[in-house]
N, C-alpha and C positions, 0 to 999 in steps of 0.2 A: 591585497585589496583588488587588484586588477582581475584576479581569477574570479572573485565574487561578482564583480560587475559584469564580467563576460558570461558567467552562468545566468545571472539575472536577465541579461539581454537576450540570451538564447531562449529561455523559457517564456519571457514576455512575448517575443516574436512568434513563437510556436503556438502559444495558448491564448494570447489576447487578440490575435489578428481577426478572429471571427466575432469579436464583441466590441467593435469600434463605437457603435451607437451607445451602448451602456457606458463606455469610458467617457464619451463626450458629455453624456448626461451627468455623470459624477463630477467631472471638472466644472461644468456649468453651475451646478448646485453648490459646489465648493466655492466658486468665485462669488456667487450671490451671498453665501454665508460670511465670507471674509469681508466683502464690501459692507455688509450690515454691521459686523463686529467693529470695523474701523469707524463707521459713521455714528454709532450710538453714543460713544463718549463725546463726540463733537457736539451733538444735540444737547447733552447735559452741560457741557462747557458753555455753550451759548446761553443756556437757561441761567446758569450761575452769574455770568457776566451781565446779563440783562436785568438782574434783580436790582442793581443800583441805578438803573435808568428808568426814571419815572414816566418817560414817554411811551413805554410799552404798556398796553392794556392787558387785562386778564385773559382776553381772547387769545392773545399771542402765546401766553404760557400754556393755556389749555391746548392750543394747536400743537405746540412743541411736545407736550405730554402725549397727545394723541398719536402724533407721528412716531414718537419713541415706542409706544406700546404696540402700534401696528407693525413696525419694523421688527420688534422683538418677537411678535407672534409669527411673522413670516419666517424669521430665522429658525424658530422651533420647528415649523412645518418643513422647511428646506432640509434641515439637518436630519429629521426623521426619515424623510423620503430618501435622502442620500444614504443613510445607514441601511435602509431596506435594499436598495439597488446594489450597494456594495457587498452586503452579506450574501445576497442571492448570487451575484456574479462570482464571489470567492468560492462558494460551495459548488457552483456549476463547473467552474474550471478545475478545481481540485478533484472533483469526482471524475472529470475527463482524464486528468493525469493519473488518477488511481486506476482507472480502467486500462489505460495504456500500459501502466506498470505491471498490472496483473497479467495482461495478455502477453507481455514480453517475458515475464517470469515463467509462465506456463510453457512457452516455446523453448525455454532453455533446456539443456540436456540433463541427464540423470546425475552426472558428476556435480553440477551446480547445486542440485537439490539435496545431494548428500552432504555438501559442504555447509549449508545453512539450515539451522533448526527451524521448525515451524513457527515458534514464538518469535524468533529473530526476524523471519520474513514478514510476519504480521506487523511488527514494529516498523520495519522498513517501508512496507507498502502502505500501511494505514497510518501509523504514528507520524512519520516524516511528512506525509502528504497532508494530513489533517492540520499539522502545524502551519502549512503553507496557505491555508484558505484565506487568512487575512492578508498574506503577502500578495496574492493575486488580485484582491479587491481594493485594498486601501494603502498598501505600502508606498507605491509610486505617487499616488494622490496626496498622501500625507507629507511625503518628503517635499514634493514640489509646492503643494498648497501652503504648508507651514513656512517654507523658505520664502515664498512670496509675502506671506503675512509679516514675517520678520523684517523684510526689506521695506514694506509699506510703513511699518511702525517707526523704523529707523529714519525713513524719509520724513515722517512727521516730526521726529525729534530734530532733524536738521532744519526744518521750517521754523520750529519754535525756538530752538537753541542749537547753534552749531557745535558747542562744546559737548552737550549731551549726545548729539548725533555721532561725534567722533568717539566718545567714550563707549557707546554701545556698538559701534562698528568694530572696534578693537575686540570687544567681548565676543561678538558673533563670529568673527574670523578665527579667533583663538579657539573657541568652542568647537567649531567645525574641524579645525586642524587636529585637535587632540583626539576627537572621536574617530576620525578617519584614519589617523596614523596608527592606531592600535588595533584596527579591525582584523588584520591578518593573523596576529598572534591569538586573539580571543576566539576567532573562528576555529582554529586548530583545537583549542581547549574544549569548545562546545561539540566539535566533531568527535573527539575522544569520549566525551560524556554520552553522546547519542549512541555511539558504538557499544559502550558499556551497558547502556540500558537495553539495547537490542539483544545482547548476549545474555543478560539477566533474564529477560522474558523468554528467550529460547531455552535456557536451562530450566526455568519454572515449568514451561510447557512439557519439556521432555521428562521431568521428574513426575509430573502429574500423570502423564501417559503410562509411566512405568511404576506407578505407586504399588501395584500388587506384587510385582517382582521385588521391589525394594523392601517391602515388609516381609516378603517370603524368605529372603536371605538374611534378614536382620541387620541391614546396613542403613537404617534410618539416620543414625547419628552421623555417619560419613557424608550422606547427602546434605544434612543440615550444615555440616562444616563447610562443604563446598558452596552452599547458598550464602553463608556468611562472608566467604571470600568475594563472591560476586557483588554482594551488597556493599562490602567495605570499599572495593575498588570504585564502584559507582558513586558512593558518597564522597570519596576523596576527590575524584575528578570533577564532580558537581561543585563541591566547595571551592576548588581551585578556580573553576570557570567563573563562578559568581563573584569571588573576591577580586579577581583581575578585571572583570567586567565593570565592577563598581568603582574602580580607581578613577577613571576619567569622569564618571558621573558625579562623584563626591567633589572633585576639583571644580567641575563645571558649576555646581550649585553654589559653592563658596564664592566663585567669581561673580555669579549672578546677584548674590546678596550684596556684594561690594558695589556692583553697578546700580542696584536699587538705591543704596545710600547716597551715591554720588549724584544720581539724577534728581532725587528729592532735595538734596542739599543745594544744588545749583538752582533749582526752581525757587526755593525759599529765598536764597540770596538775591536773585533777580527780582523777586516780588518786593523785597524791602528797598530795592533800588528803583522801584516803580517802572521796571522794564518788563514785567510779566504780570498778567492779571490772575486773580484767584481761579477763574475758570480755566486758564491755561495750566496752572499748577495741578488742578484736578485732572485735566486732560493728560498731562505727563505722568501723574501718579497712576491713573487708570491704565495708560499704555504700558507702564512699567509692569503692572500686575498682569495685563494681557500678554505681555511678552513672555511671561513665565509659561503660559499655556503652549504656544508653538515650540518653545525650547524643550519643554517637558515631552511634548509629542515627538519632536525630532530625536530627543534622547532615547525615548522608548523605541522608535523605529530603528535608530542606529544600533541600539542594544539588540533589538530583534534581528537586525541584519547579521549579527554574529551567528545566531541560531539558524536563521534562514540559510546563511552560507553553508553551515554544517549539514543541514537537511538536503540542500541542493547538491552538495558534494556527494552525499551518500546515494541520492536518487540517480545522479549522473553516473556514479560508479556502477549502480545496478543496470542502468541502460547500456553501459559500456560492455557488459558481459554478453558474449555471443555464443550460441550453441556450436559445439564442436562436432556435432553429428553431420556427416556428409549428406548433401542433398543435390539432386539433379533436377531435370525437367521432365522426366518420364512419368506418366500417370497411368495407373492401372484401370482396366475396364472392369465392369461389374460382372466378373466371371469367376468360376472356381479357381483356386490357387494351387499350383504345384510348387514344391520347394525342393531345391537341390543344394545341400550343404557340402562344400568341398574343402577338405583339409583346413578347417577353421581352428585357429588357436587364439587364446585370449588370456591376459593376465591383469591383475590389479597391482600396478607398480611393478615390483620385482617378483611378485608371487604368481606363478602360473596357475590358472584355474581350468582352462580347457586346452587339450593338446590333440591336434590333428584329427578333428571331428569331421566325419563324412557320412552322409546318409541321404536318401531321397524319399520324398513324400509325394504321392500322386494326388491329383485333384479329388477332393471329397473324402480323403482318408482321415481317420482319427488315430493319433499316435499317443500312447501312454508313456510318459517319461518316469523312470524309477531310478532310485539311487539313494544311498545313505546321505546324511547331512554332510555338506561340504564336497559332494561329488561333482557339482557344477550345474545342477538342474536349472536353478533360477537364473544363473548367468546365461545359459544357453537360450532360454526363452526370451530373455531381455535382448539378446543379439538378434533373435528372430523378429522381435517386435521393434527393432531399430532404436532401442533405448541407449545402446552403446554401438560404437563402430567396431567392426572386426579388425584385428591387427594383421593377421595373415590368413590366407585362404579367401574363399568367396561364398556368398549366399545368393542363389538365383531364385527369383520369384517369377514364375511363368517365363523362365529363360531370360529374365532381365536382372542385371546385377543390382542388388539391394542398395548399393552406394549411389547408383545413378537414378534411383527413384526420387520423385518429389516427396520430401519427408512429410509435409502436411497432408498431401493427398494420400500417402500410404497409411497414415494414422486413421484415416476415414474408413479404411478397408479392414482394420483389425479391431478386436474387442478383447481386452485383457481384464480378467476377473481374478482377484487374489482372495486369500483367506481372510484378509483384513477388510471386512465390509465397512462401508461408510454410510451412515444415515444422516441426512440433512435435517435440520430443524424446520420442517415444512410438511406439507400434506403428503399422503400416499401417492397421489397423482404427481406432485412435484418431484418426489424422490425417484419415481420410475422414469419420468421424462427428463430428469435433470433440468427442470424449470423451462422446458420447451413447450410453450402454450399451443404450438401448431399440431401437437399430437392429439388425436380425437379421444374422447372418453371410451368409445367402443374398442379402440386399439388397446387402451390401458386395461379395460375389463377383460379382454381376450387374454392378455398376458397374465393377469391375476389368476384366471382359470387354469392356464398352462402351468403355472408354478404352484398350484394347489393352495392358494390363499383366499379362495372365494368365501369360505365360511368366516375366516378371520376378519376380512374386510367388511362383510355383512354385519358383523357384531360391533363395528365401530359406529359411534354416534352419527357421523356425517359421511360414512362410506369412504370413497377415495378422496374426499375433500377434508378428511379428519387430519388435523395437525398431529404428527407423531414425533417421538424422540427415541433415543437409544433404550431408555428404561422401559418402554412400553412393549418391546418385542423380545422374544426368546432368541437365542443364538441362531436357531434354525430359521425362524421367520425373518430375521435380519439378513441372513445369507441368501435366502430365497428371494427376498425383495431386491437384493443386490444383483442376483443373477437375472432377475426380471428385466433389468435395464438392457441386458444383452439381446433380449427378444426384440426390442425396439431399435436395435443398432443396425441391423441389416449389413453386418460385416461379412467378409469372405474368409477371414481367418480368426478363429476363436482360440484364446489361450486361457486355461484354467489352472491356477496355481494353488493346489491343496485346498480346494473350496469346501471339502468335507472333513477337514482335520480335527475340528473342535466340536463336532456334532454328535448327538445321540443317534441310535439306530433308526428311529422313526423319522427324524429330520433328514438323515442321510438318504433314506429311501425316497423322500419327496424330492430331494435335490437330484437323485439319480433319474427319476422320472422326468424332471424338468430338463435335465441335460440331454436325455434321450431324444426329446422332441426338438430341442434347440440345435443339436449337432448333426441332425440327419442331413446327409448330402453336403456337409460343409468340411472344410479343412480345419482340423482341430488338434490342439496339443493339450494333454491333461497331465499335470504333475500330481501323482497320487501317493499317499502313504498307506492307503487301505485298498484291499482287493476289489471292493464293490464297484468303484468307478471304472476299474480296468475291464469290466465286462462290456463297456461301451466301445473299447478301442479295437482297431483293426491290427495294429502292430504295437510291439513293446520295445522301447529303447532303454537299456540299462546302462547307467553311467557309474564309473568307479574311478576315483582320483582324477577326474577330468578327462577320462578316456572312455570310448564306447566298449563296454564289456560284451554286450549282446544287442542285436537288432534283428527282430524276426516277427513273423505273424503271431498274433496272440494265441491262436490255437496250437502253435508249436512250442509255446513257452509254458511250462508247468507252474502251478501256483507255488510249489515248493521253491523253485528258483526265484520267483518274484519276491516271496516273503523273505527270502534270505538276503534280499537287497533293499528292503524297505527301511 
């Protein structure tokens, strides 16, 4: 329980500090609402007790009714405004948390992103945070507000009858004790369920992405059986969490019903002894009914506390991950990059991938990397792009050790384009600029001309402002649009990983022309499985089993040698 409270305290302090005005407004409106809720039954009680008194004129009763209706109207307005402020605050803060979580996740290293599937990350970043929107807006308010409401009603019970006050004091204390004592165990159950749900979504996303391969190898039934296992585990853990969560709830409501019976029974007994008026019995009866509302609200919030605790645990766990990529404080200037790779070796676990790799790249040179599948090509460029830390040896960028470079600054100087193009559900302009509205339309149109998509964009209903998706583009158009982002990048180091591997000859020729313009006078690495793109390179690096087989100028390496290593 203490760990939940500690987590709540941390997130409240960090994310609510800038919204003190809204919090004060919410508490003020809540206090007004509680005050009216306590007062309304008193007005009716006075009305009932005054019926037997002939000294009261009709104007008195009309005034009471008017006051009652006016306060009821104010209560409705107050609660509506409070709901609006709370909902807006909850979504504002949860969006702020979501942005921070996304930024943190993006900054994590490649090992982290290999560990978690896309669907699982979506559930963690969006699902867990969405669940917390109410937590940031109304959780604390409801806990404090309804606790005060309970105390006020019990105080009224003491004023009217000490016996009823004692009875409900015991019920309230016992209810709080039962709920709070079981929180730790129930939070663990909900944490397990949320983890199951994230893994389920991760598996579904992965299966959808690989649907063509799954159907191609005829393993549809195998993937269905795995899906059933994920669903079964999720169902079992959800059922367990719900059942255990409902144990204190069921006991609490049974106790509340006993309290109702005792309160009404004492009221009736005192009425027949002429120690309590009919209006007071109505007041007690109404307060007993009203008491259900804050207890139900508290029960709901305390029940949510279990799920909130689970979500906060998972969010805190994500924030606790730190990138293992080394970073220094050296920043690069906007100048051409030279690269010196010295005796670099790298392995995944116990499996060596690169062994004693050494080569030099002058400023403005284009290097073609060739090798069969598994030769270490992709791993090498990921080391050059600082996606992994080298284990032995060194990589010097303009004579500066890559480990001593500021990692965020370094990423601004490189542009990595792979064969797996990504099209966002947005306009052509938004896809090329990655939603950066500071890029001018002229710059975008210039890029479209360079990548050879002028006619295609002209055919769209709204030109560069046409919303596009994956189904509207051919593989070549999609890849060209993806490469177009590189023209707006202004990087000093470009890395292209098999960008033409899935394209027809016509599309490949367009990409060749686009890369020819883009790579002029830049430091470039091109991984290629076709000879066409290698016409752009100054030197060829051939890898075999993680070692350099050949590194020489392109004009000295025959096509036959290259083809033998594709």
